[in-house]
C-alpha positions in Angstrom: -39.8 -23.3 -90.9 -37.9 -20.5 -92.5 -37.4 -16.8 -92.7 -39.9 -14.6 -94.5 -41.1 -11.0 -94.8 -44.5 -10.2 -93.5 -46.1 -8.4 -96.4 -48.4 -5.5 -95.9 -52.1 -6.6 -95.4 -51.1 -10.2 -94.8 -52.1 -12.3 -91.8 -51.9 -15.8 -90.3 -55.1 -16.4 -88.4 -55.1 -17.9 -84.9 -53.8 -21.5 -85.2 -51.9 -24.2 -83.2 -49.1 -26.6 -84.0 -48.4 -30.1 -82.8 -44.9 -29.0 -82.0 -43.0 -26.2 -80.2 -41.9 -23.1 -82.0 -39.3 -20.2 -81.9 -40.4 -17.1 -83.7 -38.1 -14.0 -83.9 -39.7 -10.8 -85.2 -37.1 -8.4 -86.6 -38.7 -5.0 -86.7 -42.1 -3.5 -85.9 -45.5 -3.0 -87.6 -47.3 -6.2 -86.9 -49.6 -7.5 -84.2 -48.7 -11.0 -83.0 -50.9 -13.3 -81.0 -49.2 -15.3 -78.3 -51.1 -17.8 -76.1 -54.4 -16.1 -77.1 -53.2 -12.5 -76.3 -52.3 -9.8 -78.8 -48.8 -8.2 -78.6 -46.9 -5.6 -80.6 -43.3 -6.6 -81.1 -40.6 -4.1 -81.9 -36.8 -4.3 -82.4 -35.7 -7.9 -82.2 -38.5 -9.8 -80.3 -38.3 -13.5 -79.7 -41.4 -15.6 -78.9 -41.5 -19.2 -77.6 -44.7 -21.0 -78.5 -45.6 -24.3 -76.8 -47.3 -27.2 -78.5 -51.1 -26.5 -78.8 -50.7 -22.8 -77.9 -52.7 -20.4 -80.1 -50.8 -17.9 -82.1 -51.0 -15.8 -85.2 -50.0 -12.5 -86.8 -51.6 -9.5 -88.6 -49.8 -6.9 -90.6 -52.1 -3.9 -91.2 -49.2 -1.4 -91.2 -46.9 -0.1 -94.0 -43.9 -2.0 -92.6 -42.8 -5.5 -93.5 -40.7 -7.0 -90.7 -39.0 -10.4 -91.1 -40.1 -13.4 -89.1 -37.6 -16.2 -88.4 -39.6 -19.4 -87.5 -38.4 -22.8 -86.3 -40.7 -25.7 -85.5 -39.3 -28.5 -83.4 -40.3 -31.5 -81.3 -40.4 -31.0 -77.5 -37.2 -32.1 -75.7 -38.2 -33.0 -72.2 -34.7 -33.7 -71.0 -33.5 -30.3 -72.2 -36.6 -28.7 -70.7 -35.6 -30.1 -67.3 -32.2 -28.4 -67.6 -33.7 -25.2 -69.1 -37.2 -24.7 -67.5 -37.5 -21.1 -68.7 -38.2 -22.5 -72.2 -41.5 -24.0 -70.9 -42.6 -21.4 -68.4 -46.3 -21.6 -67.6 -46.4 -17.8 -67.8 -46.5 -16.9 -71.6 -45.2 -13.4 -70.9 -41.9 -14.9 -69.7 -41.5 -16.6 -73.1 -41.3 -13.2 -74.9 -37.7 -11.8 -75.0 -36.3 -8.6 -76.3 -32.9 -9.5 -77.8 -30.0 -7.1 -78.0 -28.0 -6.8 -81.1 -25.5 -9.5 -80.1 -28.2 -11.9 -79.1 -30.1 -11.3 -82.3 -27.0 -11.9 -84.4 -26.2 -15.1 -82.5 -29.8 -16.3 -83.0 -29.8 -15.7 -86.7 -26.4 -17.4 -87.1 -27.5 -20.5 -85.4 -30.9 -20.4 -87.2 -29.2 -20.5 -90.6 -27.0 -23.4 -89.5 -30.0 -25.4 -88.3 -31.8 -24.9 -91.6 -28.8 -25.4 -93.7 -28.3 -28.9 -92.2 -32.1 -29.6 -92.1 -32.3 -29.2 -95.9 -29.3 -31.3 -96.7 -29.1 -35.1 -97.3 -25.4 -35.8 -96.7 -24.2 -38.1 -93.9 -25.0 -36.7 -90.4 -27.2 -33.8 -91.5 -30.0 -34.8 -89.2 -27.7 -35.1 -86.2 -26.0 -31.8 -87.1 -29.3 -30.0 -87.4 -30.4 -31.4 -84.0 -27.1 -30.3 -82.4 -27.4 -26.8 -83.8 -31.0 -26.6 -82.6 -30.1 -27.7 -79.1 -27.3 -25.1 -78.9 -29.8 -22.5 -80.1 -32.4 -23.5 -77.4 -29.7 -23.5 -74.7 -28.7 -20.0 -75.8 -32.3 -18.8 -75.7 -32.8 -20.3 -72.2 -29.7 -18.4 -71.0 -31.1 -15.2 -72.4 -34.2 -15.8 -70.4 -32.0 -15.6 -67.3 -34.2 -17.7 -65.1 -32.4 -21.0 -64.8 -32.1 -22.3 -61.3 -29.8 -25.3 -62.1 -26.0 -24.9 -62.3 -25.0 -23.7 -65.8 -22.6 -25.8 -67.9 -19.5 -24.3 -69.5 -20.2 -21.3 -71.7 -21.3 -22.0 -75.2 -18.8 -21.3 -78.1 -18.8 -17.6 -79.0 -20.2 -17.0 -82.4 -18.5 -13.7 -83.1 -15.6 -15.4 -84.7 -17.9 -17.3 -87.0 -19.9 -14.4 -88.6 -22.5 -15.0 -91.2 -21.3 -14.0 -94.6 -23.3 -10.8 -95.1 -23.6 -11.2 -98.9 -24.6 -14.8 -98.6 -27.2 -13.9 -96.0 -28.6 -11.1 -98.2 -28.9 -13.6 -101.0 -30.6 -16.0 -98.6 -33.1 -13.3 -97.8 -33.7 -12.6 -101.4 -34.5 -16.3 -102.1 -36.9 -16.4 -99.1 -38.7 -13.3 -100.4 -39.4 -15.0 -103.7 -41.0 -18.2 -102.3 -44.5 -17.1 -103.3 -43.4 -14.7 -106.1 -44.1 -15.7 -109.7 -41.2 -13.6 -110.9 -38.2 -15.3 -112.6 -35.8 -15.5 -109.7 -32.8 -16.5 -111.8 -33.3 -13.3 -113.9 -33.8 -11.2 -110.7 -30.6 -12.5 -109.2 -28.5 -11.8 -112.2 -29.9 -8.2 -112.5 -29.8 -7.3 -108.7 -26.9 -9.3 -107.3 -23.3 -8.0 -108.0 -20.9 -10.8 -108.8 -23.7 -13.3 -108.7 -21.7 -16.1 -110.3 -19.1 -15.9 -107.6 -21.6 -15.4 -104.8 -23.6 -18.5 -105.7 -20.6 -20.7 -105.2 -20.3 -19.3 -101.6 -24.0 -19.8 -101.2 -23.8 -23.5 -102.3 -20.9 -24.0 -99.9 -23.0 -22.7 -97.0 -26.2 -24.5 -97.8 -25.2 -27.4 -100.1 -27.7 -26.1 -102.6 -27.9 -23.5 -105.3 -30.2 -20.5 -104.8 -32.8 -22.1 -107.2 -32.6 -25.4 -105.4 -33.2 -23.7 -102.1 -36.1 -21.8 -103.5 -37.8 -25.0 -104.6 -37.1 -26.6 -101.2 -38.6 -23.6 -99.5 -41.7 -23.6 -101.7 -42.4 -27.3 -101.2 -41.9 -26.9 -97.4 -44.3 -24.0 -97.3 -46.7 -25.9 -99.5 -46.7 -28.8 -97.1 -47.5 -26.5 -94.2 -50.4 -25.1 -96.1 -51.7 -28.5 -97.1 -51.5 -29.7 -93.5 -52.6 -26.6 -91.6 -55.3 -25.2 -93.9 -58.3 -26.5 -95.9 -57.4 -24.4 -98.9 -58.0 -26.1 -102.3 -54.9 -27.2 -104.2 -55.5 -24.4 -106.8 -55.3 -21.7 -104.1 -52.1 -23.2 -102.6 -50.6 -23.3 -106.1 -51.4 -19.6 -106.5 -49.9 -18.8 -103.1 -46.7 -20.6 -104.1 -46.4 -18.4 -107.2 -47.7 -20.9 -109.8 -50.0 -19.6 -112.5 -51.4 -23.1 -113.2 -52.3 -25.8 -110.8 -50.9 -28.6 -112.9 -47.4 -26.9 -112.9 -47.5 -26.8 -109.1 -48.7 -30.5 -108.9 -45.9 -31.6 -111.3 -43.2 -29.7 -109.3 -44.6 -31.1 -106.0 -44.6 -34.6 -107.3 -41.0 -34.3 -108.6 -39.8 -33.0 -105.2 -41.9 -35.1 -102.8 -42.8 -38.2 -104.7 -46.5 -37.9 -104.7 -49.3 -35.4 -105.6 -50.3 -32.7 -103.2 -53.7 -34.3 -102.7 -52.1 -37.7 -101.8 -49.6 -36.0 -99.5 -52.4 -34.2 -97.7 -54.4 -37.4 -97.2 -51.3 -39.3 -95.9 -50.4 -36.4 -93.5 -53.9 -36.2 -92.2 -54.0 -39.9 -91.6 -50.7 -39.9 -89.7 -51.9 -37.0 -87.5 -55.1 -39.0 -86.6 -53.0 -42.0 -85.8 -50.8 -39.9 -83.5 -53.8 -38.4 -81.7 
């Protein structure tokens, strides 16, 4: 999960997940596969992928749009209330969002991830609540519900994202796989960084460097689970020049080596099958 820029000449081959997924593409220039069919998103295009549904993307243009990706467990009770989220017609799960809808999506997205990456009391419940509100909002944008709608969701216009904090958040996300010294980059490129990082910590309960490490480990877990790439290649993709540096950082963050974590995750997946 996370927000990342689709670099020129990058791709994510056809693959499936054992979960559902929201994917907002902000911009144009990529080809995105949805339920086995190829599409060309533009503007603010939201895709809803169901568990086991093939998808992927290819960027062979000179543009680098952002992708906002959330994986989540299916919520059958919510789906009964909001059937548009699970339409059997994949084309009905592709939405062109207007500016207000895109802003609302990104605001809720940031809140989901901020709670997801925290360990304080109630973080899991808060993350689930924000996710549920996001999914209800998406269902309403689909505009195909047949059941009576509950009272309107709280308006987000009075809770805007701090633009400078969001810009810093994007900068951190852009450096997940970059070997550059992020601390040095931030001090050189971000005006009033020392003041801004305090607002950043208040929003995410983590410093920019702590969030960077959490993002790297989360991305590494996805690669370990979804690909057969050797550990050395995953270390390179995460911006580490040496495999042992990645292994040490992963063990410090997760509590075991990448090899051990991959073995345990694969065993759990087999048990769930």
